[in-house]
MARLUM-668483 format. One line per 3 residues: their letters; for each residue x, y, z of C-alpha. Coordinates in pm, 1 decimal. Each point is the difference from the previous one (the first is absolute). Layout:
N
a = X:Y:Z | ... .
//
This chain:
626
mkv = 8066.2:15012.1:7468.7 | -333.9:-166.3:-15.2 | -94.4:-357.7:8.6 .
ksv = -162.3:-103.2:-338.0 | -21.9:-364.1:59.8 | 126.4:-293.5:220.1 .
ile = 132.9:-335.1:-109.0 | -38.0:-295.4:233.2 | 130.1:-351.1:-61.1 .
nfr = 28.9:-297.5:245.2 | -115.4:240.0:270.6 | -260.3:-178.0:227.7 .
ifk = -317.4:-36.2:-207.9 | 153.5:162.2:-301.9 | 173.0:-303.1:-136.6 .
ert = -28.5:81.0:-365.3 | 138.7:345.2:-110.5 | -267.4:262.3:56.6 .
iid = -0.7:362.3:-105.6 | -206.8:237.3:219.4 | -65.0:346.1:-129.7 .
fen = -22.1:309.0:233.7 | -152.8:335.9:-11.4 | 29.2:314.7:219.7 .
lta = -260.1:-165.1:208.3 | -22.9:-384.1:-13.3 | -251.0:-207.7:194.7 .
fig = 33.8:-368.0:6.2 | -334.1:-177.7:78.1 | -78.7:-377.1:24.8 .
knd = -59.1:-283.9:228.8 | 258.2:-71.0:278.5 | 307.7:-210.2:-90.1 .
lgk = 16.0:119.0:-360.9 | 328.1:186.2:48.5 | -122.3:362.3:76.9 .
ssi = 225.7:24.3:305.0 | 282.6:-180.0:-179.9 | 25.4:278.4:-261.7 .
lea = 22.2:257.4:266.0 | 273.3:-201.8:194.8 | 193.8:-70.5:-319.0 .
ldi = 44.9:376.7:-46.0 | 101.4:38.9:358.7 | 268.1:-250.9:-63.0 .
ffn = 115.8:140.6:-320.3 | 23.9:372.6:128.9 | 83.5:-37.8:366.5 .
end = 230.5:-301.2:6.7 | 130.8:-39.7:352.8 | -247.0:256.9:136.6 .
ahv = -306.3:-169.9:-149.1 | -284.8:-95.9:230.6 | 0.9:-339.9:-172.6 .
kid = 314.5:-206.8:-22.3 | 29.2:-233.6:-294.8 | 57.0:-358.5:91.8 .
ned = 4.6:-364.4:-158.2 | -380.6:-16.6:61.7 | -51.2:275.7:-247.0 .
lsi = 110.7:-222.2:-296.2 | -321.3:-131.4:-185.3 | -89.1:-359.4:70.0 .
gtd = 69.1:-238.6:-271.5 | 246.4:210.8:-201.2 | 311.7:-136.0:-148.2 .
sad = 195.0:313.4:57.6 | 175.9:121.4:319.8 | -21.5:360.5:-111.7 .
ili = -276.3:255.5:86.9 | -39.0:291.4:-241.4 | -122.5:334.8:113.6 .
gvv = 15.3:262.1:-269.7 | -124.5:347.3:-30.9 | -44.0:199.2:-318.9 .
fed = 40.2:385.9:52.0 | -114.5:295.7:-197.6 | 75.5:361.8:58.2 .
fpe = 372.2:-91.9:59.1 | 267.9:267.1:-24.7 | 100.7:95.3:-359.8 .
llt = 364.9:80.7:90.5 | 233.8:-147.2:259.8 | 339.1:106.0:116.5 .
ids = 176.7:-313.6:91.2 | 346.8:133.0:62.6 | -4.8:342.9:156.3 .
tid = 365.3:-31.2:102.7 | 117.9:65.0:-356.6 | -245.3:271.8:-120.2 .
stf = -367.8:33.2:78.7 | -79.0:130.5:-335.6 | 45.4:-346.6:-140.3 .
kts = -339.3:-162.4:11.1 | -141.0:-312.0:-157.7 | -353.7:-136.0:-30.6 .
lke = -161.4:-351.6:35.1 | -97.0:19.9:-358.4 | 356.4:73.4:-114.1 .
eyl = 124.2:-276.7:211.8 | -254.1:-244.1:-146.3 | -144.6:-58.5:344.3 .
lnk = -377.9:25.5:-88.5 | -216.5:-297.2:-89.1 | -145.3:-30.8:-341.8 .
dgy = -288.2:232.4:105.2 | 217.2:267.3:113.6 | -32.7:-49.1:376.4 .
lei = 245.1:-72.8:287.3 | -39.9:-359.8:100.0 | 178.6:-133.1:318.3 .
hri = 4.9:-368.6:79.7 | 118.4:-116.8:359.1 | 49.9:-363.8:48.0 .
ytn = -22.7:-176.5:351.0 | 122.7:-347.9:75.2 | -10.9:-177.7:335.8 .
gkl = -147.8:293.0:164.2 | 266.1:248.9:-117.9 | 50.4:257.9:-271.0 .
kdt = 210.0:-174.1:-265.5 | 18.4:236.4:-280.8 | -135.6:344.2:-131.3 .
fif = -23.8:51.0:-384.4 | -116.4:267.5:-231.4 | -213.2:-172.0:-258.6 .
anh = 61.7:185.2:-318.4 | 0.9:-13.5:-379.4 | 375.3:0.2:-22.7 .
psn = 256.1:-64.7:-284.6 | 84.6:-364.6:-1.9 | 278.2:11.4:-261.2 .
sdl = 326.8:-139.8:108.1 | 226.7:284.5:130.7 | -291.6:230.9:52.2 .
edl = -222.9:-194.4:264.5 | 237.4:54.9:297.8 | 123.6:365.1:-25.8 .
lil = -194.5:91.3:320.0 | 202.9:-235.7:217.8 | 348.4:78.0:-137.7 .
kiv = 251.6:208.8:184.8 | 113.3:327.7:-164.0 | 330.7:-163.3:-109.3 .
elk = -181.6:-299.1:-156.8 | -237.1:236.5:-179.6 | 287.2:183.3:-161.3 .
kra = 147.9:-332.4:-112.2 | -333.8:-110.2:-137.0 | -23.4:337.4:-192.0 .
ekl = 341.7:-63.8:-143.3 | -78.1:-348.2:-103.9 | -309.2:109.7:-181.0 .
gvd = 172.8:290.5:-173.9 | -208.8:277.3:179.2 | 170.6:336.8:11.0 .
lsk = -5.2:150.8:347.6 | 219.2:295.7:-73.8 | -280.9:265.7:34.5 .
ldk = -131.3:-147.6:324.2 | 86.8:51.6:360.6 | 138.2:-356.7:53.5 .
rvs = -74.0:22.6:368.5 | -364.8:-35.2:-45.9 | -124.4:-351.4:-67.1 .
sei = -335.7:98.3:-127.3 | 153.9:199.5:-276.3 | 213.0:-285.9:-112.2 .
rke = -308.7:-241.7:-3.1 | -196.3:239.4:-203.2 | 280.4:40.6:-250.9 .
iwn = 28.0:-384.3:-48.1 | -370.2:-51.0:-14.0 | -44.7:288.8:-244.6 .
kfe = 267.7:-140.9:-238.3 | -196.1:-335.7:-23.3 | -347.5:148.5:33.0 .
kdi = -121.0:-150.2:-331.7 | 130.8:-342.9:87.0 | -132.4:-20.5:367.5 .
ile = -217.8:-284.0:77.3 | -221.7:80.9:292.9 | -114.4:-276.3:226.1 .
eme = -186.9:4.0:334.9 | 230.2:-118.7:264.8 | 71.0:22.9:372.5 .
lrv = 302.5:229.2:63.1 | 176.4:-29.2:337.9 | 43.4:308.5:211.0 .
dke = 288.7:-104.0:218.5 | 296.6:103.0:-222.3 | 164.1:330.2:-118.8 .
dsk = -245.5:256.8:-149.6 | -305.5:-231.9:25.4 | 57.6:22.4:374.6 .
kiw = 32.3:378.3:-15.7 | -311.2:35.9:-201.4 | -193.9:-232.4:247.2 .
tkl = 132.9:204.5:300.9 | -120.7:314.8:-171.5 | -341.5:-145.8:-90.1 .
key = -57.8:-108.6:357.3 | 9.1:381.6:93.1 | -306.7:35.7:-221.7 .
mpl = -197.3:-297.4:124.6 | -321.1:75.5:178.8 | -49.2:-46.1:374.1 .
yal = -216.9:-304.8:44.7 | -213.3:-3.5:318.3 | -203.5:-289.3:97.4 .
fqs = -290.3:0.1:245.4 | -111.9:-349.4:67.2 | -348.9:-110.1:110.0 .
drq = 121.9:-254.7:261.4 | 187.1:251.4:212.8 | -65.2:-122.3:354.0 .
nid = -267.8:184.0:192.8 | 99.0:-99.4:352.3 | 120.4:217.3:284.1 .
kds = 345.0:-157.7:23.5 | 77.8:83.6:-356.0 | 232.2:299.5:31.7 .
eiq = -139.4:161.4:-307.3 | -356.5:-30.2:121.4 | 83.8:134.5:340.7 .
dpm = 73.4:327.3:-172.9 | 122.1:85.8:-339.7 | 201.9:281.1:143.7 .
nva = 226.2:-257.1:190.0 | 105.2:-123.4:-357.5 | 31.3:359.1:-123.2 .
vks = 230.1:84.5:305.9 | 228.3:-290.7:-76.6 | 23.9:81.6:-362.9 .
iis = 75.7:369.5:77.4 | 261.3:-76.5:253.3 | 177.2:-249.5:-242.3 .
esk = 60.3:285.7:-250.7 | 365.7:105.3:-51.7 | -59.0:368.8:78.2 .
iqe = -185.4:-75.4:311.6 | 249.9:-253.6:124.1 | 273.8:256.0:-42.7 .
qlk = -181.3:237.0:221.9 | -80.2:-268.5:262.8 | 364.8:-94.5:-13.6 .
kvq = 104.9:342.7:104.8 | -251.0:-9.4:291.9 | 122.7:-349.5:97.2 .
tev = 360.7:128.7:-6.7 | -70.0:291.7:217.9 | -193.5:-211.0:249.2 .
eka = 265.1:-262.7:7.6 | 265.7:270.1:69.3 | -195.3:138.9:292.7 .
vne = -81.2:-349.2:140.6 | 371.2:-92.4:-18.1 | 96.4:310.3:178.1 .
ias = -243.7:-72.5:281.0 | 101.7:-361.2:17.4 | 371.9:92.9:2.8 .
qti = -50.3:253.5:278.7 | -204.1:-262.3:195.2 | 273.2:-262.8:-37.1 .
ekl = 274.4:245.7:83.0 | -186.0:90.9:328.5 | -52.5:-372.5:72.8 .
sem = 378.6:-65.6:-55.3 | 68.5:223.1:296.8 | -194.6:-216.7:222.1 .
npe = 45.4:-348.5:-148.6 | 258.7:-9.0:-304.0 | -51.8:-388.1:-36.2 .
iak = -369.1:34.6:-79.9 | 49.5:305.0:-208.1 | 255.8:-172.9:-215.0 .
elk = -270.2:-250.5:-107.9 | -254.0:250.0:-110.6 | -56.6:173.3:-348.0 .
pii = -293.0:171.8:-156.2 | -204.6:-217.8:-255.8 | -241.1:191.2:-218.8 .
pep = -245.7:-216.4:-207.2 | -113.9:111.2:-336.3 | -305.6:213.2:24.2 .
kwd = -339.8:-118.0:-133.5 | -111.3:307.4:-149.2 | -345.4:-118.3:-120.7 .
svf = -91.7:-79.7:368.1 | 56.5:376.6:72.8 | -295.3:89.1:-229.9 .
kgi = -218.3:-297.2:100.5 | -278.9:234.7:100.6 | -70.8:139.8:-342.9 .
tis = -316.5:-129.1:-144.1 | -310.3:60.6:-202.8 | -301.7:37.0:225.5 .
sde = -354.2:117.6:-8.1 | -123.8:307.3:175.2 | -162.4:-237.5:255.6 .
gip = 355.1:-144.6:61.4 | -87.0:-352.0:-134.2 | 337.2:-162.0:-84.8 .
fnk = 57.5:-117.4:-353.5 | 23.2:-361.2:82.1 | -336.7:3.7:167.9 .
rgs = -187.3:146.0:-312.4 | -195.0:-212.3:-217.6 | 160.8:-218.6:-254.4 .
gvr = -140.1:209.4:-282.1 | 120.2:326.1:141.8 | 346.4:-138.5:82.3 .
rli = 27.5:-140.1:-360.1 | -100.1:325.5:-155.7 | 253.7:193.4:226.2 .
lln = 267.9:-246.7:-91.3 | -82.7:16.9:-371.2 | 55.1:368.4:-5.6 .
ffr = 290.3:-12.7:215.7 | 147.0:-235.2:-248.1 | -65.8:256.7:-264.0 .
aea = 155.3:277.3:184.5 | 310.6:-206.4:83.3 | 37.5:-110.6:-353.6 .
drk = -10.9:362.4:-112.4 | 263.9:94.7:258.5 | 236.3:-279.7:-130.1 .
rsd = -54.9:106.7:-347.9 | 98.0:359.4:93.3 | 305.3:-129.6:187.9 .
rkv = 118.1:-227.1:-275.7 | -85.2:267.1:-271.6 | -171.5:-270.9:-215.1 .
pni = -218.8:142.6:-283.9 | -281.4:-249.2:29.6 | -188.6:-199.2:268.1 .
iya = -220.1:-294.9:-34.1 | -241.4:-61.3:273.1 | -124.9:-358.6:13.9 .
fee = -312.4:-74.1:227.9 | -120.2:-346.4:69.8 | -381.3:-0.9:54.3 .
pes = -19.0:364.2:130.7 | -374.0:-40.5:60.7 | 58.2:-258.3:272.9 .
sqh = -173.0:93.7:323.4 | -105.1:321.7:-143.5 | -345.0:161.7:22.1 .
pdh = -152.0:40.4:-365.7 | 29.8:378.0:38.8 | 375.3:-29.2:85.8 .
qkk = 38.9:-244.2:-298.6 | -128.8:265.5:-238.0 | 222.7:263.1:150.1 .
lid = 295.6:-230.9:-33.4 | -70.3:-65.9:-358.6 | -51.9:360.7:-74.9 .
afl = 345.3:76.2:155.7 | 152.5:-265.4:-203.7 | -161.1:139.7:-318.8 .
els = 143.6:347.9:95.8 | 347.2:-143.8:71.5 | 22.0:-190.1:-310.3 .
snd = -73.8:304.0:-210.1 | 343.7:131.6:91.6 | 275.2:-81.6:-265.5 .
dvq = 242.8:-106.7:279.8 | -242.1:-252.4:170.9 | -126.7:-342.2:-85.1 .
iil = -255.6:-183.9:210.6 | -42.4:-379.8:11.0 | -296.3:-152.1:190.8 .
tth = -119.3:-352.8:45.2 | -372.8:-86.0:99.3 | -251.8:-269.8:-28.4 .
spg = -291.3:244.5:65.6 | -231.7:78.7:-293.6 | -97.1:312.6:184.4 .
iag = 354.3:128.5:-12.0 | 33.4:-90.7:-369.5 | -318.2:201.3:-61.8 .
llp = 163.4:324.6:135.4 | 291.8:-25.9:-244.5 | 35.8:93.4:-364.8 .
ves = -39.3:-300.8:-225.6 | 336.9:43.5:-158.0 | 175.7:-42.2:350.4 .
lsf = -139.0:-343.3:55.1 | 185.3:-314.1:-56.1 | -198.8:-320.9:59.0 .
ldk = 184.1:-322.6:99.9 | -140.3:-332.8:-93.7 | 131.6:-347.8:-69.1 .
ens = -21.7:-193.5:-318.0 | 163.8:-355.7:-24.6 | 209.6:60.7:322.0 .
kvi = 138.1:327.7:-155.9 | -74.5:338.7:153.8 | -170.2:232.0:-257.7 .
vak = 15.2:381.8:69.6 | -271.8:186.5:-198.0 | 26.8:360.4:-51.1 .
gte = -289.1:236.9:74.4 | -242.5:5.9:-280.1 | -382.5:42.0:13.5 .
diy = -66.3:-375.0:40.1 | 236.6:-14.3:310.6 | -320.5:72.1:219.5 .
eki = -160.2:-320.1:-138.4 | 296.6:-191.7:93.9 | -3.9:147.3:353.1 .
avn = -361.0:-78.2:37.0 | 31.0:-362.2:-107.6 | 308.1:-74.3:206.8 .
lgv = -47.5:219.9:313.1 | -370.1:95.3:0.5 | -109.1:370.8:-6.8 .
lps = -101.2:65.5:359.9 | 139.2:338.4:76.1 | 173.5:92.9:332.6 .
idk = -302.4:53.9:222.8 | 21.8:105.6:359.1 | -150.4:-314.2:186.5 .
dkt = -189.6:228.9:218.4 | -192.6:153.8:-277.1 | -76.7:-319.7:-208.0 .
eql = -349.1:-42.8:141.3 | -87.4:368.4:-102.9 | 64.0:-57.4:-368.1 .
klv = -282.4:35.3:-239.2 | 141.5:59.7:-326.6 | 316.7:-35.1:-228.9 .
vcv = 61.1:274.1:-265.0 | 224.5:-112.2:-280.7 | 203.5:222.2:-208.4 .
ers = 266.0:-43.9:-269.4 | 323.4:165.1:134.3 | 155.3:107.0:324.1 .
tdv = -41.9:371.3:-116.4 | -371.3:-69.0:-39.6 | -9.3:-73.5:377.9 .
dff = 154.8:339.3:67.1 | -256.1:157.1:-237.9 | -315.1:-147.4:147.6 .
qnl = 100.4:35.5:356.4 | 70.4:374.1:-58.1 | -319.4:45.6:-214.3 .
ski = -216.0:-161.0:274.2 | 113.4:278.7:246.7 | -103.7:293.7:-222.8 .
lde = -351.0:-106.2:-74.0 | -314.4:80.8:201.8 | -52.4:-209.1:300.9 .
eit = -346.0:-122.1:-111.0 | 139.0:-166.4:-309.1 | 348.8:-127.1:106.5 .
vdl = 183.8:-240.4:219.4 | 353.1:75.8:129.0 | 186.3:-285.1:-200.3 .
end = 316.1:52.8:192.3 | -137.8:10.6:363.0 | -331.3:-179.1:-7.9 .
nrv = 61.5:-355.3:147.9 | -298.3:-132.9:-193.1 | 185.7:28.7:-332.1 .
iii = 339.3:-119.7:-136.4 | 141.4:96.0:-342.0 | 212.1:-269.2:-164.8 .
ipl = 188.5:14.1:-322.7 | 67.7:-22.8:-292.2 | -224.1:-211.3:-193.6 .
ggs = 45.7:173.9:-332.0 | 198.5:-72.6:-323.4 | 18.3:-337.2:-159.8 .
slk = -67.5:-197.2:309.3 | -347.1:161.8:73.9 | -192.8:-271.4:-184.6 .
hwv = 178.3:-281.9:210.6 | -73.9:190.3:315.3 | -366.0:30.8:-81.1 .
dnn = -43.3:-337.8:-149.8 | 160.0:-179.6:291.2 | -140.5:234.5:276.1 .
ylr = 321.3:12.0:197.4 | -162.2:202.1:264.2 | -269.1:-238.4:89.1 .
kle = 186.3:-101.1:330.5 | -86.9:346.0:145.7 | -392.9:-84.4:-44.8 .
lpe = -58.8:362.2:-47.7 | -174.8:205.5:-273.4 | 246.4:177.1:-230.9 .
vhi = -14.1:329.6:-190.0 | 237.8:-0.1:-294.6 | 107.7:329.8:-169.0 .
yds = 210.9:-32.7:-328.5 | 128.3:248.6:-264.0 | -189.4:-26.5:-322.6 .
dks = 336.0:9.2:-174.9 | -133.1:142.0:-328.0 | 345.1:-11.3:-149.6 .
svn = -26.5:-380.9:-33.0 | -294.7:-149.4:-166.4 | 80.8:-345.3:121.7 .
rki = 53.0:90.4:354.1 | -314.3:217.4:-9.0 | -204.4:-299.6:-107.2 .
qye = 182.0:-217.1:256.1 | -99.7:243.6:274.9 | -354.3:11.8:-104.4 .
esv = -34.5:-373.7:4.4 | 149.6:-20.3:351.7 | -235.0:273.6:118.1 .
kkv = -302.6:-201.2:-122.7 | 122.7:-310.0:180.9 | 42.8:166.9:323.6 .
nnr = -347.1:168.1:-31.8 | -160.1:-343.5:-78.7 | 136.1:-181.6:311.1 .
gdg = -306.4:68.4:201.4 | 203.1:46.2:319.9 | -38.2:380.8:46.8 .
ska = 319.7:89.4:-204.0 | 5.7:282.3:-243.3 | 257.6:95.6:-265.6 .
ftt = 48.5:322.0:-200.8 | 221.3:122.3:-278.2 | 76.1:352.6:-9.1 .
kkt = -160.9:214.4:-267.5 | 326.5:184.7:-36.4 | 322.7:-173.6:-121.7 .
eie = 176.9:-3.1:345.5 | -43.0:131.2:343.3 | 241.2:277.1:-70.5 .
nyv = -258.8:143.1:-239.3 | -215.1:70.7:296.8 | 232.9:283.5:126.9 .
hpk = -75.5:325.0:-165.3 | 283.9:147.6:-232.6 | -9.7:327.3:206.8 .
vle = 92.1:-192.6:321.3 | 290.0:-186.7:-183.8 | 123.1:329.2:-145.8 .
dif = 10.9:141.4:347.5 | 173.0:-283.6:182.2 | 259.9:-80.7:-267.5 .
hel = 220.2:294.6:42.0 | 231.5:-165.8:-257.0 | -244.0:91.7:-263.0 .
knq = 108.9:372.1:36.8 | -341.1:139.5:-104.8 | -40.2:-223.6:-292.1 .
tli = -361.3:-92.0:-84.9 | -79.6:-366.3:-10.1 | -314.8:44.3:-200.1 .
dts = -186.2:295.3:-145.2 | -324.3:-11.3:199.0 | -155.1:286.3:-213.7 .
kst = -55.9:-253.1:-279.8 | -339.8:-169.3:-5.1 | 153.9:-336.8:-54.5 .
wld = 257.7:20.5:290.1 | -180.1:-233.7:226.3 | -30.7:-276.4:-263.4 .
dwd = 373.1:24.1:-60.4 | 86.7:11.2:371.6 | -214.4:-304.2:71.2 .
swd = 206.5:-201.4:-249.3 | 343.4:133.3:80.1 | 282.4:-187.0:154.8 .
vtt = 36.5:280.4:249.0 | 332.4:-138.9:161.6 | 171.2:-22.4:-345.6 .
kik = -114.8:348.0:-80.2 | 143.4:146.9:308.8 | 311.2:-191.3:-47.0 .
ekt = 40.5:152.3:-335.2 | -7.9:340.2:149.2 | 211.3:-91.5:311.6 .
tnl = 284.1:-223.5:-96.7 | 165.5:23.2:331.0 | -286.9:-188.3:158.5 .
sqk = -47.8:-382.4:-14.8 | -332.7:-154.6:-93.0 | -28.8:-144.0:339.7 .
tik = 57.5:334.8:168.1 | -260.9:155.8:-223.0 | -262.1:-262.6:66.7 .
dki = 59.9:0.4:380.7 | -38.3:372.9:2.3 | -324.5:-1.0:-194.4 .
cte = -141.2:-277.1:219.2 | 68.6:165.1:335.5 | 50.3:374.0:-16.6 .
gis = -188.7:48.5:-332.1 | -324.0:-185.0:103.4 | 10.9:170.8:349.0 .
kmn = -37.9:339.8:-152.2 | -317.0:-100.2:-199.9 | -346.7:112.3:101.5 .
kdl = -366.9:-53.1:-120.9 | 16.9:282.0:-241.2 | 313.1:-124.0:-165.4 .
fee = -143.5:-346.1:-21.7 | -314.5:143.5:-156.3 | 194.2:194.0:-256.4 .
lka = 166.7:-336.3:-91.9 | -353.4:-147.4:-12.9 | 127.7:-264.5:247.6 .
yde = -187.1:72.0:329.4 | -304.0:-217.0:-77.0 | 220.6:-301.1:-81.9 .
ike = 217.2:48.4:306.1 | -306.9:42.6:217.2 | -132.7:-353.7:-141.4 .
wfs = 325.6:-167.2:93.1 | -10.4:128.9:358.2 | -370.6:-38.0:40.9 .
tik = 40.3:-374.0:-84.2 | 286.1:-31.6:257.6 | -189.3:194.9:261.4 .
tiv = -321.0:-212.7:-52.4 | 185.8:-322.7:52.5 | 204.1:103.2:313.8 .
dk = -307.3:165.4:158.3 | -215.5:-315.3:-7.6 .
//
């Protein structure tokens, strides 16, 4: 099961009921104290109960509320279609959440957990359920009571296995199908088959693993001393390991008792009175101390706890991932949710990008969801816009805005747009390159590496240049008009798609380019002559790297008009139409990395693009070489 949305009410800053949507990768961005951490901790409380890092208490109740109840709800998608809730009778009898009227009005599984006075009070399934008298309580009736209800309502059970309660319920509901009145209500999960269904559903619940930003970074912290200490304790506590250790303990105790008995026996020959008072006492072994020397160390022998805070946190973060995977395997749960609070903390910008790339790759798996929190605009810029959720406050209520093109403007206004820059390199900076999307960053960085040295600058490794994102879409005008980058006090080079498919957007981009070029501060802006940056990769290259095309031709290059057609194409969509198994994101990513890396001067000239590209990079090089 995957989390589709979370519902919070009376939980800390979320006093009013707030619905928060989730994707495979969800990044919450906003100022501090707006509830980013609260969302992650609410999920920890919901999924992990007594094992949660965060324990719910009275102080979690929103200030000023009239209620004593805290609601933490989760809406699930990709839930199991069929459930066997009573395998003791016959495992062939299955039921479904839909047949049991246990889905909400939108067809999703919605679970509400209510907490009062720092404790779990109730768990409900919130569902669009029959509200008719004699039909609303079937899930909580015992089998004997169900049969009586059927008899009372005149429902014929002669053709059913009367031992299976789900079959009886279906027959009752089916008889009154036309008269059923559905109403959204909270259904308790603590009685009869509702309890069985809840027990079965918990087997499908994802494993939720939270890595918090405020983990202690001091030597005395056992986890910081060495993550392997934590691993050893966890491994030793496993039942199969305990069984083996118990056998060892029994054998040792047997041998020790024999030696002790022989010693006492010999002593009794010399002094029976003293011998009578003695007996062997064997304490419980502390097995984790036996393996205390296990560690993660460098080739130079530097202990983990003596490494820099950034390195320690990076190792811990990946140890956390490994442990979560191991637990998922042990529990045989189908899904896992990784929740990382401010993963960029104490990390070098290069490591930050690698972390984000790892998260993007992880989230592409069907059985993984990733949740991040950050207040770094630089991190937001590395993520797909659809993954961003911006937290703000309006009239004391927290507003969670889903990622759309104007979210970058909100980030700029509220957080500023200064990217994550290594402090040691700040004084070297001479230029900011502004592009539209995170994939554009990959495109231009890879493009800069394949051009002749006399015309290019390495946009990935040259400390004089930073690339920031995305300025495109509907928010471009606001970015340019408000000059959000002025704090950097650096000239800028802007490169935007021409976006010929949209007349309004094309005009908007052209106006923004004029404004940048008229600033008089050395900044320069371009719109591409081709529709999008993907059009700067030759179709022959794309046919080569996309094996999924299976020798299909993207465009007939023998036609005299092929280049005009290619320049105006939505290349990603065209490839998607021919490779249905690939996502748009995967296609775009591959074009902007592998595709552009295989280009050369001859291919650019065949696309009539070399002179244009040369102009972009000559402008960049001229500025940074001053």
